[in-house]
N, C-alpha and C positions, 0 to 999 in steps of 0.2 A: 550971546552972552559969553563973557570970558570968566573962567574960574581960575583962581590962583591957589595953588596948594602951598601950604606953609612948610617951608624947608627950615631945618635948624639954622640958627645963626652961627657965626664963627665962634662966639663965646660958648654957645651950647656944645659945639663940636669939640672945642678944646677941653671943656669940663668933662665931656664924655670920654675922651681919650685919657684924661687924667684918672678918671675912675677905673679904667681898665689897667692903667699902669700901677695903680694902688694895689692891685691883686698880686703884685710881685713883692714878696717879703724882702725886707732890707733895701728897698728902693724908695727914695723919697720922690713922690710924683707932684708935679706942678702943672697948672693949666697954661701958664705963661712963664717966660724966663724969670727965675727968682732973683731978687736983689742980693740975698744972703743965703746961698744954698748950703746944704750940708751933704757931703758926698756919701754914697753915690746918689745921683738925682737924675731925673729925666723930665722933659716937657715936650709937647708938640709945637713945632714951629711951622706956621703957614708959609708954603713956598710959592704956590700959584693956584689958580682956579680957572675953570672954563664954564661959561654960561651956555646952556643948551636950550635956546629959545625955540628951536624948530621942533623939539620933541613935545609930545602931549602926555602928561603935563610937562611944562618946562622944568629943567633940573640943573644942578650945578655939580661939577666934578671938582672936589677939593683935594689938593696935594699937600700933605703935611710931612715933614721930616720929624722924627722923634730924636731929639738930642739927648744922649746919655753921657753923663760926665762922672768920672771917678777920679780920686786923688792920685797924684803922681808920687806920693811918698811910699816907699823909699826910692822909687825909680819907675821908669816907663815899663820895664818888664813886669813889675807887679801890677801896674795899672792895666796893662793888656790882659793879664790873667783875670782881673776883676771884671773887665769889660766883656770878655768872651761869653759868659753864660747869658748875658742880655742879648747878644747878637745871634745866639744859637737858634736854629729853626724850631727846636723842641726843648722842653724842660720847664721846671717851675720858675725859672728866672727869665725865660724867653719873652721878649717883647712881641714877637710874632704870635706866639702861643696865647699871650694875654689878649691880644686883639682878636685873634681867630676864635677864641672861646665865646665871644659875643660880637659877631660882625655887624650887628645892628647898633652897637654901642648904646643900647637902650633908647635909641631914637629911630626915626624912619630913614635910615641910611644903610648902605652896604659897604662896610670898610674891609680893606684887605691890605696886607703887608706885602709889598712887591720886591723889596731888596733894601740895600743900604750902601753906604759909602763913607 
């Protein structure tokens, strides 16, 4: 007998990441790239995935980048200043902290923030 465990779909993962991003005040969170965003905003972008069929039960490792966008007005210096709190490892605006506060994302997963670029 083969049993298949239900893993979350990509849509469910994106929605769950969005919910965690919504815990950051003054950040507009989206599950997918928005057509008409309002700065500052963020969304999870699927980068790659790996199926682990040899494990019991089988599982998938999903790799998302969280894109954070801020306005450039009046210049890049200001934009970097607005971006820094989201990139910080700690604090009320930290993307890492928002994810780490609920690494299950309300699903049967184990999420972690490993870095940025």
